[in-house]
N, C-alpha and C positions, 0 to 999 in steps of 0.2 A: 419862627414857625407859626403858621396860621392857627386860629382857634379851632376846636373840634366842630365838625359839621355832622349833625345827626340825621340818619336815614333809617327807614324801616329795614332796608336790606342793602348790602353791598355785594355786587357781582363782579368777580375778577375774571375778565376774559369774555370775548364776544363770539366764542365758538358755537358749535351746534347744540350745546346745552345752555350756555350762559345767555345767548341772545334771546331764544324763545322764553326762557325762564324769566328774564327781566321784563319782557312784555306781559307775561302772565301775572307777575307780581304787580305791575303797574295797573293792569286791568282790574285787579282785586282792590285797588284803591290805595296801594302802598307807595311810599316814596323810595326810589331805587337809585343808587349810585352805581354806574357801570364803568369799569376801568378797562381800557384797552391799551396795551403797550405799543402796538403798531400804529401806523397812521391810517390803516385800513381796517374796517369792521368785517368780521366774518371768521376769524380764527384760522387755524392751520388749514382746514379743508378748502376754504375759499381763497386764501391768500397764497399759500405755498404747497398745498396738498392736492386734493381731488380735482378741484376745478382747473387749475393751470396744467397739471400733469396730464389729465385725460384730454384736455384740449390739444396738447402737443402730441399725445399718442394718436389722436385722430389725424393730425397732419402726417405723422409717420406712416399710418396705415394707407393714406391716399398715395404717398410716394411708393409704398410697397405694391399696391394694386396697379399703379401705372407701370411699374417695372415688369409686372406680369401680364400686361395687356395682351400680348401676343397669344398667351394661353387661352384667351377668350375670343380670339379672332379680331382683336382691335389693334390697329396700327397707330403707334405713337413714335415720337422721337426720343432722344436721350433724356433721362430724368435728372434734374438738378433741383436742389432745395435752397430757397432763399430763407435762411434762418432768421433774418431780420424781420421778414413778413410773418413767419411763424411766431416769433416773439411778440410782435405787435398784436397779432390776433389773440394770443394768450393774455396779454396785458388788458386788452379791451374787454374781454369776457370777465376777467377778474374784477375790473373796475365796475362793470355792469352789475355783477352780483354784489360786490361790496357796497356800492353806493345805494343799491336797493335795500340792503340790510340796514344801512345807516338811516335811511329815510324812514324805514319801518320802526326803528327805535325812537327816532326824534319826534315822531308824531305823538308820542306819549308825553303829556305835560309833566308827569311825575318822575320821568327818567332824566337823570343828569349824566350824560355821556362824557367821560373824562379820559383824555388821551395822556397816558403816562405809565410809569412802571410802579407797580404796587409792592409794598413790603409791610409785613406785620410789625406792630409795636406791642400788641397784646392780642388776646383771643378775639376781641371784637373791635379792635382799633387798627386801621390801615392808613399808612402814609403813602401818598402818591407823589413821585417825582415827575412833574409835568413835562411833557415834550416841549412845551413852549417856555419852560423855565419856571422855577419856583416849586412850591409843594402845597399839598392839601392834606389835612388830617381828617379822616372819616371814622365815624363810629356807627354801629348798627347791631341790633340783637341777632340778626340773621346775616351770615356771611356764606357766600357760595363761590367755590374756587373752581374755575374752568380755564386754568392757565396753561394747559397743554404740555407739550414736550418739544424738544429740539434735537438736532442731529448730535449723536454721541461721537466724540472724536477719540479714537483708540490711542493708547500710549506707545505708538510706534516711534522708535528713535529717528530723529530728523524731521518728523512730520511738522513739528511746530516751527520749523525754519524753512519749510517748502510750501509754496502756494498750492492750495487745493480747493476743490469745489465741494459744496454740499447739495442736498436736494433742492434748496432754494436758489443758490447762486448758479447752478448749472443751467437753470431755465432762463438765465439772463444773458447767456452767450449770444453774441451777434453773428458769429460765423461757426460753421460746422468744424469741430476739432479734427485734426489730422488723425490722431490716435488717442482715444479716450480709454484710460485705464480705470476700472471700477473696482474699488476695494470694498467687497461685500457682495455676496450672492443671494441676498434676501429679496423681499418684494420690491423695495425701492430700487435697489441696484439693478435688478433684472428688467424692470420696466424701462429705466433709462438706458440700459445697455442695448436692448432691442431698438428703442426709439432712435438713438443716435447711430446705430448701425444702418437703419433704414434711411437716415438723413445723409448717409454717405461716409461716415467715419469708420476707421478701423476701431474695433472695440475688444478689449481684453478684460475678463472678469476674474478676480482673485477671491476665493472663498476658503476660509479656514476649515469649515466642516468637510467631511468626506464626500458630501454631495450637496447639490443645491437644495434649498428648502428642506432641511433635515426633519422638520416636523411633519412633512407629508410622507405618504407611503413611497417606498422606493420606486415602484413602477411609475408613479406620477412624476417624481422629480427626475427620474431617468428619461422619461418621454419629453419633458420640457427641455432638458439639457440637449437632447437630440434635435429638437426643433430649433433652438437657438444656434447650435453649431451648424445646422443646415443653412442658416442665414448668414453664416460667416463670423459669429461671435466666438472668440477664443475663450475657453474656460479652463481655469486651473483650480481644481478643488483639492481639499486636504493640504492647502498651501497657505502659509502665513508670511506677512511682510516683516522682515527683520530690520530693515532700514529704508528710509526714503530720503532722497537728496535731489536738489535741482539738477535737471539734465541739460543737455545741449540746447542752445537757442531758446532758453526759457521754458523748456519742457520739464519732465520729471523722470526720475530713475528709481525703480523699486528693486531692492534686493529681497529675494524670495527664497523660502525653504519649503520644498515640496516632497512628494513621495519618491521622486527620483533624484533628490539632492538639491543643491543650491543653484540658483540661476537668477538672471536679472531680466527685467522688462523695462523698456523706455517708452514713454509716451509724450504726447504734447500737452495733455491735461490729465489730472487725477480727480476722480469723484470719490469722496469718502461716504460710503453708505453702509456703515457697520452697526446700525441700530439707532435708537432714540433714547434720550434721557429726560426725566421729568424736570419741570421748571421750579421745583420746590426750593432749590437753593437760591433762586432769584427772589423768592418771596420771604425769606427769613422766617420760615414756618416754626422754627424752634422758639421764637419769641412769643408765639401764640400757644406753645405747648402741644402742637400737633404731632402725632406719631407718624413716622414714616417707616417703610420696610427696608430691607437690606439693599434694595436698588434705588431707594430715594423716593418711592411713590407714597402718596398719602394713604394711610390705612383707613378703610371704610367698612361699614357693615353692608348688608344686602339692601338697605334703604339709603345708601350713600352717605350716612352720617359718619363724621370723623369721631375721634375720641373726645373732642371738645364740644360741649353742648352748644347748639346753635350754629355749628359750622359744618357744611357739607362739601364734598369734593366730587366733581362730575367730569366725565371724559377721560382723556389719556392720562391725566395726572393722578388718577386713582389706581392705576395699574391694571385696569380691565382690558379687554380686547381693544386695540388702538384703532378703532374704526369710527367714522362719522356717524353711522347709524346706531352704534352703541352709545355714543355721546348723546344723541337725540333721545334714545330710550332712557338714559339716565335722567334727562330733563323730565320726561313723562313720569318717571317714578317719583321724583321730588315734587313735581307739580301736584300729582294726585294725592300724595301723602300730606302736603301742607295746605293745598287749596281745594282738594276734592274729597272723595269719600274715604281715602286712605287704603291701606292694605297692599300697596304696590311694592314689589320687590324684584331685584334682578335674579333671584334664585330660580334656576331651571329654565332661563330664557334660551331659546335656540338662536344662536348667532351665526349668520352666514358671512362669508367674505369672498371677495373676488380679486384675483391678481390680473391686472389689465395688461398682460402681455397679449400677443396675438398669435395663436388663439388664447382666449381667456381661460383661467382656471377658476371655476366656481366651486366653492367648498361650503359644506354645511354639516354640522354634527360630527360624529366620530370618524376618524380614518379607520381603515382595516386594522392597522397596527395598534391603535388605541383601543379598539373594541376587544381585540384578542388579549391585550395586556390587562384589560379589566376583567378577563375571565368570562366574557360573554360568549354564548354559543352563536356563531355567525355563519351566514351564507353570503357569498359575494357574487354579484352580477357585473359583467364587464362587456362593453360593446365598443368596438373601434369606430371612429367617426367615418371610416371608409365604408361602413355599412349603413350609414344614415343617408336617406334619400336626399334631404335638403342640402346636406354637406356635399354630396356628390354633384348635385345640380349647380351649386355655387363654386365648385372646385376648391372646397375648404375642408379637406379630409384629414388633416393632421389631428392627432390626439385620440382620446377615448372617453367614454362615460363609465363610471364605476359607482355601484351602490352597495352598501353594507347593510344587511338585514338580520334581525334577530331570528335565529333558526327555529325557535319555538313559537313565537307570537306572530312572525311575519311583519313586524313593525320595522320601518326604516330607521336605522341608527345613524346613518351618515352617507354622504355622497361626495364624489369629486367629478366634476365635468370639465375636462381639459379639451376644449373644442370651440368652434365658432359660437359666439354668444354664450359661453359656458356659464357666466353669471346668471343669465336669464333662465337657462334650463335648470340650474341648481335651485332657483327660487321655486320652481314648480315642485321639486322634491321637498323643499322646506315647507311648503304649504301642506303637503301630505303629512309631514312630521307634526306640524302644528295641529292638524286634525286627527292625529293618532290613527291614521289609516294604514291598513296592511298593504304591502307592495302589490297584492293582487288587484287592488282597485285601479292602480295605474296600469298594470299589465292589461287589464280588460277595458280601460277607459277609451272613449271615442274622442280622439283629438283631430283637429283640423289637418287636412293633408294639402300640400306637403309642408309641414313645419318641423322645426327642430324638436319641439316637445313631443311630437308624435313618436319619436324614436324611443320614448320611455316604454311603449308597448314592447318593442324588440329587446330593450335592455332587460326587462324583467322576464321575458320569455327565455332569455339566456340564463336567468336564474334557475328556471325550471330544468334547463338542460345541464346545469352544473353538477 
């Protein structure tokens, strides 16, 4: 074992919190060891999350639009997808982002970028099993954990003996599957389900909950289910897999139990998308005395401090909302508290998120069900996209906008925009929430015509008619 190497800080992971934090620490004059277990810099978002999936979603949308060309008066031939080209485009963009991130870190003379797997030997002692072989033992008074999460594999009988795909490996397919079975109807599963359906695969989704996206309002999840079924995605909700076995010709066979009894589904490929699990077990956090919750996530306070002095946890591994923008905000909080004026906290932050199906589901704040469960007096405004001028002009009228407002103050409590560029429109509502504006400001606002955001006028006029 090598002798200890001392640094001012050790950063585990190069995700959207760890990478910028390492740079900020280096710019403050500190020596920083940065550990990355992959051979690519950038963390989940860049390597196997946002960047590659949204690149492939864009390819799928092109295929979908070409298939609808006749609706716009455009003549085309039969649509086919070359998944090898899609994959190459995805890889090129990932490499572009990752190499740029790596160069940005390597320009700092006081950053030592180490490729290997980290594990704790004590609160401030980390051993790295190097990808190139050998080990390094690092110590630092400050340790920042941005080690993320990975696909959770459910304990379905037979699954460990049957080939299956995860969110990372499914993007490495070189050919379109004949029939992709997706186990899990959450955000990851639904994005891939629609994507591969548009690439030309048969797609079946199996979800244990009674409906897709059970954390969303019933009208939202119901509308999204109708959209996916309209594109030919087969949905089985309230259904669990009781056994998985290899099928004919290298395929897969799922034995299922659903509302109408037991049945089987056979496919050529199986994608397991049943959630994520934190990478705390890979880090041997118990050797550092770090507290984890019942799901294995590191326990932190609102300043992202763990129970061990001088150790922070940022991003997905701390159990907060598992989004890139949240991880980056975690970085901002730690940076401001350690290197800035202090007083930064995650308490009360308004967190938006977007499901990148087509149309998108942009969400911010409370759902209607959450607001009512909290006992808040609410009013609800709802506007179908079929009444949005820009959506009509682009022939993208699926979905609706929905806003939940405090009945007494008129402040916006939350919103769901299931429609074309729903994430962008939801951001406008988020800005109003950040400014603590009453809904009447948007109802009476002057927005450029014809834009999607202009429809917020009509959305809140619907509030007045409710």
